[in-house]
C-alpha positions as CSV (number, residue, x, y, z in Angstrom):
1,M,11.9,2.5,-8.3
2,A,10.9,4.7,-11.3
3,G,7.7,5.8,-12.9
4,K,4.3,6.2,-11.5
5,L,4.8,3.8,-8.6
6,G,8.0,5.6,-7.5
7,H,6.1,8.9,-7.7
8,L,3.2,7.5,-5.6
9,L,5.6,6.3,-2.9
10,T,7.3,9.7,-2.9
11,R,3.9,11.4,-2.5
12,L,2.9,9.0,0.3
13,H,6.2,9.7,2.2
14,L,5.7,13.5,1.8
15,A,2.1,13.4,2.9
16,R,3.0,11.3,6.0
17,S,5.9,13.6,7.0
18,R,3.9,16.8,6.6
19,S,0.8,15.8,8.5
20,P,1.2,12.9,10.8
21,S,-2.2,11.8,12.0
22,P,-2.9,9.6,15.0
23,A,-3.4,6.6,12.6
24,A,0.0,7.3,11.0
25,A,1.6,7.2,14.4
26,E,0.4,3.6,14.9
27,V,2.4,2.3,11.9
28,P,5.7,1.1,13.1
29,R,8.9,2.1,11.3
30,G,9.5,-0.2,8.4
31,Y,5.8,-0.8,7.8
32,L,3.1,0.8,5.7
33,A,-0.7,1.0,6.1
34,V,-2.8,0.0,3.1
35,Y,-6.5,0.0,2.6
36,V,-7.9,-3.2,1.1
37,G,-11.1,-4.2,-0.5
38,E,-14.4,-2.4,-1.0
39,G,-14.7,-1.8,2.7
40,R,-11.2,-0.3,2.8
41,K,-10.0,-2.4,5.7
42,R,-6.8,-0.9,7.0
43,L,-3.8,-3.3,7.2
44,V,-0.2,-2.7,8.1
45,V,2.4,-4.5,6.0
46,P,6.2,-4.5,5.9
47,T,7.7,-2.0,3.5
48,A,9.8,-4.8,2.1
49,C,6.7,-6.0,0.4
50,L,7.0,-3.0,-2.0
51,S,9.9,-4.6,-3.8
52,H,8.4,-8.1,-4.0
53,P,7.5,-9.0,-7.6
54,A,4.0,-10.2,-6.6
55,F,3.2,-7.0,-4.7
56,V,4.6,-4.9,-7.6
57,T,2.5,-6.8,-10.1
58,M,-0.6,-6.3,-7.9
59,L,0.1,-2.5,-7.6
60,K,0.5,-2.3,-11.4
61,R,-2.9,-4.0,-11.9
62,V,-4.5,-1.7,-9.4
63,E,-3.0,1.3,-11.2
64,D,-4.2,0.1,-14.6
65,E,-7.7,-0.6,-13.4
66,F,-8.3,2.1,-10.8
67,G,-5.4,4.6,-11.0
68,F,-3.7,5.9,-7.9
69,D,-5.9,9.0,-7.2
70,H,-7.7,7.7,-4.2
71,R,-9.3,10.2,-1.8
72,C,-9.1,8.1,1.4
73,G,-5.6,9.4,2.2
74,G,-3.6,6.2,1.8
75,L,-2.6,3.4,-0.6
76,T,-5.8,1.7,-1.6
77,I,-6.1,-1.7,-3.1
78,P,-9.7,-1.9,-4.1
79,C,-9.6,-5.0,-6.3
80,A,-8.4,-7.5,-3.7
81,S,-10.5,-9.0,-0.9
82,V,-8.9,-8.8,2.5
83,G,-8.4,-12.5,2.5
84,D,-6.7,-12.6,-0.9
85,F,-4.5,-9.7,0.0
86,A,-3.5,-11.4,3.3
87,D,-2.7,-14.6,1.4
88,I,-0.4,-12.6,-1.1
89,V,1.5,-10.9,1.7
90,A,1.7,-14.1,3.8
91,G,3.3,-15.9,0.8
92,M,6.1,-13.3,0.5
93,D,9.4,-14.0,2.1
94,V,10.2,-10.4,3.2
95,H,12.3,-10.9,6.3
């Protein structure tokens, strides 16, 4: 994965490995925590979602509209409601 998305994922991995917080410890291996919607609801999704075309498209839209410089310490998807995000992830065949 190249470009800004690959750079973001590298930064997330480095930040997680340098300073594991209690919240980070609650994310099982093979999963990733994201913060969704205006209320920044924390959800844990399979990392396999990162390569799914629908998820990649959503991340590109988030980057175009909001950028990736979010101060909450995690991947934030502010443009989706929690329900819409859950529907997108539920529709992915990532197993």
